[in-house]
N, C-alpha and C positions, 0 to 999 in steps of 0.2 A: 541350476543349482551354481556352477560358477558363476552367470553372466550376475547373479544377484550378489554376489559377495563383496563386489564392493560399496552397493546399498549398506550390506548389514557388514560393520565392523566388528569382527567379535574378538580382537586383539585389543580394545579399551573399552573403558568401562562404559555401561548405557548413562549415567546421569551427566558425564560427560559428551555423548554426543547427544544426548537432548537438549543442555546447555547449548551447545553450540547452535543448532538448528531453529532452538528458540529464539536465541538472541539473531540469528540472521534475519529472523521473520520478523523481531521487535524492530531492527535496525530499516529494516527494509520497508515498513510501511512508515516508520517515523520520518525518512528519506522521502516518503512517497507525501505525505503529509505537508511536509516546507515545502517540496515545490510545488502543492496543488496552491497552498497561501500566498506562497511567495507569486503565482499567476494570477490568483484573484485578485489581489491588490494593485498590480501590475494594469488588470484590465478597468479594476476600480479604478484608476488616474486615467486611463486614456478615453475608455468607454463606459460612462456610468451605467448607459440603459444596458449594455451587453453581458458588465457583469450580474447586473440585477437578472437577467433573464436565466443568464447560466446557474444562480441560485435558487431559482424559483423553481419551487418540487414541481413534477412533470404532471402528476396524478393529477394534479389540478388542472392544468392543461386539458388534459383528457377527458374530462370531465365536464368542462364545459364542451 
């Protein structure tokens, strides 16, 4: 149980822990989406065909 003590901070309110963790996930996902959009936009400028193949749903490719 001593090993899990750093995961379960009992000396702070639960709502603070939840806000901190959910906020971290939201920030991480927001940055990931921004980074991916930047990648796609740059790929569209340099190689439009590669960008289209990157955005094409792969399930349709498997069905062909």
